[in-house]
C-alpha atoms as one frame of an Amber mdcrd trajectory, in Angstrom:
protein
  56.080  -6.832  10.084  54.806 -10.353  10.459  53.295 -11.660  13.667  56.268
 -13.977  14.225  58.697 -11.045  14.002  56.577  -9.086  16.463  56.591 -11.937
  18.955  60.388 -12.255  18.703  60.860  -8.560  19.384  58.661  -8.741  22.466
  60.485 -11.783  23.839  63.909 -10.134  23.425  62.901  -6.944  25.267  64.399
  -6.878  28.758  61.970  -6.154  31.574  62.066  -2.463  32.468  60.411  -1.037
  35.543  57.703   1.509  34.878  59.398   3.992  37.227  62.565   3.890  35.078
  60.775   5.045  31.920  60.561   8.617  30.707  57.100  10.087  31.269  55.080
  10.547  28.097  53.758  14.059  27.522  52.897  14.164  23.796  49.323  12.900
  23.607  49.637  12.230  19.861  52.002   9.352  20.660  48.917   7.511  21.956
  47.099   7.741  18.608  46.847   4.664  16.421  49.794   3.733  14.269  49.405
   5.068  10.749  51.431   2.394   8.986  50.157  -0.864   7.593  50.780  -4.324
   9.008  51.104  -7.667   7.326  49.748 -10.989   8.452  51.628 -13.857   6.815
  50.986 -17.539   7.346  51.492 -20.931   5.734  48.532 -22.762   4.248  48.569
 -25.735   1.862  52.336 -25.424   1.420  52.262 -21.757   0.387  52.842 -18.395
   2.062  49.766 -16.157   2.192  49.892 -12.459   3.103  47.216  -9.935   4.013
  47.997  -6.233   4.438  45.816  -4.483   6.972  45.552  -1.202   8.860  45.036
  -0.732  12.564  41.527   0.381  13.433  40.899   3.352  15.682  38.808   3.010
  18.812  36.117   5.109  17.119  35.954   2.749  14.112  35.817  -0.248  16.450
  33.118   1.284  18.644  30.983   2.387  15.668  31.042  -1.148  14.264  30.176
  -2.617  17.651  27.272  -0.210  17.977  26.089  -0.935  14.428  25.785  -4.661
  15.100  23.705  -4.452  18.272  20.082  -5.207  17.545  17.212  -6.867  19.282
  15.568 -10.093  18.284  12.210 -11.547  19.104  12.253 -14.744  21.138   9.817
 -16.735  23.198  10.548 -16.688  26.925  10.199 -20.361  27.860   9.286 -19.615
  31.483   6.440 -17.213  30.752   5.649 -18.371  27.209   5.622 -14.697  26.179
   7.223 -13.168  23.128   9.989 -10.751  24.225  12.707  -8.652  22.650  16.266
  -9.422  23.699  19.544  -7.725  22.801  21.593  -9.479  20.164  25.129  -8.818
  18.943  25.841 -10.091  15.414  29.489 -11.093  15.789  29.755 -12.528  12.277
  28.701  -9.235  10.666  30.871  -7.281  13.102  33.981  -9.217  12.054  33.074
  -9.083   8.377  32.768  -5.281   8.547  36.037  -5.058  10.491  37.789  -7.120
   7.824  36.354  -4.955   5.050  37.591  -1.831   6.829  40.971  -3.119   7.991
  42.168  -5.387   5.160  43.836  -3.240   2.549  45.106  -6.028   0.357  44.747
  -9.781   0.193  47.050 -12.429  -1.283  48.424 -11.594  -4.702  47.933  -7.873
  -3.951  44.201  -8.288  -4.598  41.369  -6.466  -2.944  39.105  -8.486  -0.688
  35.347  -8.696  -1.166  32.624  -9.837   1.205  32.018 -12.838  -1.053  35.697
 -13.860  -0.772  35.591 -13.516   3.017  32.469 -15.661   3.284  34.147 -18.496
   1.375  37.382 -18.599   3.405  38.218 -21.687   5.419  37.586 -21.309   9.183
  41.302 -21.563  10.162  42.018 -18.599   7.854  39.264 -16.527   9.469  40.697
 -17.406  12.887  44.040 -15.928  11.789  42.392 -12.778  10.409  40.415 -12.255
  13.630  43.746 -11.507  15.336  44.155  -8.453  13.070  41.063  -6.604  14.272
  39.760  -5.647  17.730  37.578  -8.238  19.346  34.213  -7.021  20.619  35.490
  -7.285  24.191  32.662  -5.297  25.703  29.991  -7.675  24.462  29.011  -9.151
  27.834  28.971  -5.738  29.513  26.835  -4.274  26.758  24.379  -7.146  26.971
  23.851  -6.349  30.648  23.462  -2.630  29.922  20.938  -3.241  27.135  18.855
  -5.427  29.486  18.424  -2.536  31.936
């Protein structure tokens, strides 16, 4: 399903009160969707399609954890060398893309080299297919403690 189809479905759904819904009891209904999704967009007068899978929370969290490091910097106030937490967002997204993208345009696989050469607007579209590292600011504060 393309993003535009998804948006249309959401807009056509009438507002339903939470109290009017049947209560969920089967915990497995909360698990990630097992099917694949497609991101399609227009670029340079052509249609481009990427097939990707939804990532689980565990996959997302493991990649977030993997890309936390520390880096050595000079504290300008004290002129001392200190270690500070650092999240490598570029590597995080690259690893997410490698995990989530099943197939690129022309039913090709996607390599890290291909990803690194993509135009920025294309990367911005692909970012919408993977979880953003939304806990980044919270984790920075935790790592400082």
